[in-house]
N, C-alpha and C positions, 0 to 999 in steps of 0.2 A: 504493500500500500504506500510505503514511503516514496517509491519511484513515481507514483501517480500524483504526488502532491502538487497543487497549483496555488500560487499566491497572486491575488488580484489586488492591485493598489488603486483605490478609487471606487467608492460604492455608489456612484451616481446610477442613472438608469441603465446604462450600457454595462457597467461593471457588475451591478447587482443581478442583471438578467443572465449574464454569463455564469455567475456563481450559482444561480439556481439551476441552470442547465446542467452544470457539472455535478452538483449535489444530487439532482434527480437521477443522474446516471451512476450514482454511487461512487463518484470520484472525489476523494478528499480535497477540499478547497478552503483556503483562508482568505478572508476579505478584510482589507484595512482601509479605514477612512479617517481623515483628519477631523471631520465634523463630530461633535459629541452625539451620542445616541439620544433619541427622543423617546419618551414613553407615550402612551396613547393620549394622555391629557395634553401633552405638548403638541402632538400631531393635530388634535382637534382644534387647538388654538390657531395653528397655521392654516388649517382648512376652513376656518370660519370666515376667512377673508377671500374675496375674489382676486385672483392673480391675473394681471393684464397679459402675462406671457402665456402662450399656449403652444403645444406641439401638434403639428398636423400628422397624426399617425397614419401610415399607409396600411393597406390590408395585410401586407407581409409582416409589418411590425405588430399589428394586432394579433395575427396568428401566432407569432412568437410569444407574445405576452400570454396568450391562451395556453400555449404549451407549458409555460412555467407556472400557470395557475394564478396569474396576477390580473388578467383581463376580467375574469369573472368578478373580482372584487371591485374593479373600476366600474363595471356595468351596474352592479348592485348599488353603488354609491350615487348613481345618477349624475355624477360630475363629469359628464362627457357630452359633446355636441357632435353627433354624426352629421356628415355632410354627403349629399347625394349628387352634387353638381358643382362644377368649377367654372367661373366666368373670368376671362382675361380680356381686357380691352385697352385700347389707347385713346386718349382724349383728342389727339390731333390727327386722327386718321380714321379710315372706315373699317379697319380690321377689328374683329372680335372673335374670340374662341369660346365655345361653350362645350364643356365636357360633361357627359352624363346622358342617359337614355331619354330623359325628359326634356332635353335641350330644344327639341322641336316645338315644345309647348311652353317654353320659357316666356312668362308674361309679366304683367304689372306686379311689382312686389308689394302692392297694397292689398292684394288678394289674400284670402284666408291662407295662412302659412301651411296648414295641414294639407291643402290641395296640391302643393308643389313638391312634396316629398316623394321621390320616386322609390321604386322597390330596391334598386341596386345601390348599396352604400359604397362610396368611393374611399372613405376613410373617416377618421374621427379626430376632433380637436379636444385635447385634454391638457389641463394645467399640469405643470411639472410636479408640484407637490402631491397631486392626486395619484400620479403614476408611482412616485417614490414611496408613498404611504402603502399602496397595494403591494409593492415589492418588499417593503419592510415587514409587512404582515406575513407574507409568504416565507421570508427568511427565518421567521421565528417559529414556524410550524414543525411538528414532530417528524414528518416524513423526510425532511431534509436536514434536520439538526444533527444527526449522527455523522454527517459527512461535511458539516459546515462549521467553521470557526469565524466569528466576527470580532474584530478589534476596532473599536470606535474611539474617537477623541485622541488619536495618536498619529503623529506625523512620522513618516519614514525619514530617518536621518542618515542612513548609510546603506549602500548596496555593494556587496562583494561577490564577484563571480568566482566560483570554486572549481570551474572546469566543467566540460560537457557532461561528465558522468554524475556530477553532484548538483549542478545548477547554481542557485544563488543563496547567499546568506544575507538577510535583511535585518536591520536594527531599527527600532522605533524609539520615540521620545523617552519612554520609561525604562529603556534598557533591554526590553524583550527582544530576543533573537529568534528569527524564523528561518528555517532552511526550506527551500522549495526547488523541485526539479524544473518547474516552469514559472517564470515571472511575467505577469500580464500588466501592462501599463494602461489603465483606464482612467487616468487622472487629469483629463481635460487638456485644453489648448496649451497651457503652460507646463505641461507634463514634466514632473521631476524625474520620472523613469526614463523618458526620452533623453533628457539632458545628461543624466548620469551614464547612460549607455553611449554617449557621444554620437547620437544620431542627429544629423543635420536637418534643417528645415527650410523649405522653399516657401516664401511668403509673398503676398500681393496685397498692398494697401489700396483700397478703392477711393480713399479720401472722401468717404461718405460716412454719415452717422445715421442710425435708425432711431426714431422716436417710437417708443412702445407705450401703449395705454389701453384701457378698457373703456368702451363707449356704449351708451344706450341711444339707439337710433329711433327715429320716428316710424320707419317702416321695418317689418320683420325681415330677417336674413333669408328665410325660406330654405334653410339647410343648404345654403350655397356659400362656398368660399370664393371670394372675389379678389381680383388683383388688377389695379389700374396701372398701366405703364405710362408714367408721366415723364416730361422732359427733365425733371429734377431727380428721378429715381422711381422705384416701385412703391405703391401704396396698397398694402394687403388688408382686407377686411375679413376676419376669420370668425366664424360662429363660436360663441362661448356658451357653456352650460348655464341653465337657469337654476340659481341656488336658493333663492328666497321664495316665500309663498307668493309675494307680489309678482316676482319674475314668472312663476309657473302659471299664475292667473292670466298673464299677458305675455306669452312665451316668444322666444326668438328675436329679442330686441337687443341683447347684449352681445358685443363683438370685441375681439382683440384686434388692435391696430399695430401694424409694423410699417412705419412711414419712413422711407429712405430719402435722405436729402444730402446735398453737399454739406461737408462738415461744418463750415462757418455758419451756414444758414440754419442748420439744425441746432447748433449750440446757442444761437441767438433766440430761436423760437422757444427752446426749452425754458428760457428765463421768463417767458410771458405768463400771464395769468391763465389758469386752466380754461376759462371761458373763451379767451382769445384763441387758444390752441384749438379748441373744439370747433369754433366758427371757421377758422382757416382750414381745418381738416375737412369739414363738410364741403366747403367751397372747392377744395383741391380735387375731390372726387365728383364734382358737379352734382352734389346732393343726390347721389345714387340711391341712398336709403333715407332721404329727407334730412331734417335737422337733427342735431345731436343734443339731447336734453341733459345728459350726465356724462362726465368724464372722470376716470379714476386712475390711480397708480401710474402717473406719468413718469417715464424714465427714458434714458438714452444709452446707446452703446455704439462704439466705432465698428465699422465693417471692414474685415480683412478676410482673405482666403489663405490657407496654408496647407502644406502637405509634407509629411516626414519623408526624407530622402530614402529611407528604408523603413518597412514596417516591422522588421525582425532583426534579431541578432542571436547568437548562441544562447539558448535557453530563455529567450526573451521575445515578447511580441507586444505590439501596440494595437489598440482598438479604439474606435470612436474618435472623439476630438483629439486625443493624444496622437492619433495618426493623421487626421485630416480635418479641415474645417472649410466650409463653403459659404458662399453668399446666401443670405436667407430668402432670396426672392422666390424660390420654389418650395421653401419649407421642408427641405430634404435632409438637413443635417443629422438629426437623430435617426431618421430612417436608414441612412447609410451606415451609421454605427450599429444599428440593430442587425443589418445584413452582415456586418463584420462578425457579430456574435454567432449568427446562424452558421456561417461558413466555417469559422474557427472551431466551433464545437463539433461540427460534422467531421472535419478533417482529423481532429484529435481522436474522436471515437473510432473513425474508420481505421486509422493506423494502429490504434491500441488493439482493436479486435483482430486485425489482420496479422499482428505480431504475436498473437496468443497472450496478450496481456503483459508484454515486456517493453514496449516502446511508448513513451509519453512525451509529447512536446519535442520531438526530435527536430533537428535542423531541416530535414527533408519535409516533415509535416508543416513546419512554419513557413518554409519557402513556397510550398504549394498554396497555403492560405494567402500569402502575399501576391502570388501570380493571379489568383482568382479575384482579389479585392482591389489591389492598387490601380490597375488600369481602369477599372470601372469607376472608382472614386475620382481618378484624374480626369476622366471624360466628363463626369458630372461637374467637377470644379471649373473646368475650362468652358463648358457649355454655359454655366450660369454667369461666368465672367463675360462671355460673348454676348449673352442676352442683355446684361447690364450695360455693356458698351453700346449695343444696338439701339437702346432706348434713352439712355441718359448721357449727358455730357455734350460738349460743343459740336463734335463731329456728327453726333446723332441728330442734331437739329438742322443739318444741311438739307436742302430741298430734295436732292436725288436720294439721299438715305431715307428720308421720310417717305418718299414715293415707293421705293422698293419695299420698305418695311410694311407699309400699309397694304400694298398689293399682295405681298407674301402672306400676311395674316388673313386677308380676305380669301385668298385661294385655298389656303390650308383649312380654314373654317368650313369650306364647302366640301371637303373630302372626308366623308363619314368614316371610311375604313381607317384612314390615317389618324383621325381624331380618336377612334376607339383604341388604336395602337398606342397613342400618347397616353391615354387614360390608363391603359394596362401597365405601361412602363412606370407611371407615377404610383400605381398601387403596389409595385414591387413583387407581384405574384405572376 
């Protein structure tokens, strides 16, 4: 059993999901996180507030969360907003893309929201804390506890490679030492594991900042995720779950906003009064859902893309944001990390079974994971960068570029098979 031991540094959504996958397969795993553990009372305090941030979970990510037993808890909490349609449009052109089987019937958003929900779900919008709580509940359950050790509230201070046969020796704040055959870095964009392994990083600064907030709109969102392609950057309007009795009595009016702007413009806007931001936001999307009556949890973050020059080293592998980070315009960052988890767990299990239970986390296994994931993640990163360039910035506003872009979106929107292919790609299944 010692040779099967895995140490995961970082118990965010991606790291915790991998820990559950391994523990369910009866593979010993230790999970370390610098954040202190929360008890149920503390979790309820966090969940009592609406979070402006939301993850657009693809069907592939939802299926993975089902596999580890977390999605069932998210569904029962009712803190999710399924979406059955995606609308992408540009304000200075005729192009518009509608993804979803009901797109032919897409009508006035002032209609009864229950009439617009189609049968086929494309994905679900879920607040980060809701997913993390469900995963924390699963990590504490008896069926995985025999194979899972959780160390919370401790930072890793040292990593020593002991050779391919032994793996890594890791030391945390309180002096605890853990030996592991395989070390997994799931510790985010500023990954300590990546830095200690001397793995380089390719970065791209978009010189943009995203303003994030939660808004209550005049018209219902109709289970539709919307994205306006503006000259200043993208503006996403994403459905949020209804969490209060008043929300549920008048559903589908709360949404999460990710508004991308040139950095200086965003930093100036964030200093304005909330009412001013709400009015400018409504005007920016041409009152697509009417006026904004409430705005909450206004925050901002700079936008960059990055990719580790390698996802693996001897006895070490990077997953999620530790390996890659993309522009948020398509909402695929977490989904790419969850695909990392699916592929890595499959490759580990495959080689372990094929070797008769003697090989765990070998260099060959890890390289195969990298070959399967890095090209795909690179393609996504560069595609999102290209889309951002195509719609935002000075070159994007040149008349020939506008005409090509508008005509391209119009033609693509008329090709139903191609639109279905795009929707399938976005779902991850």
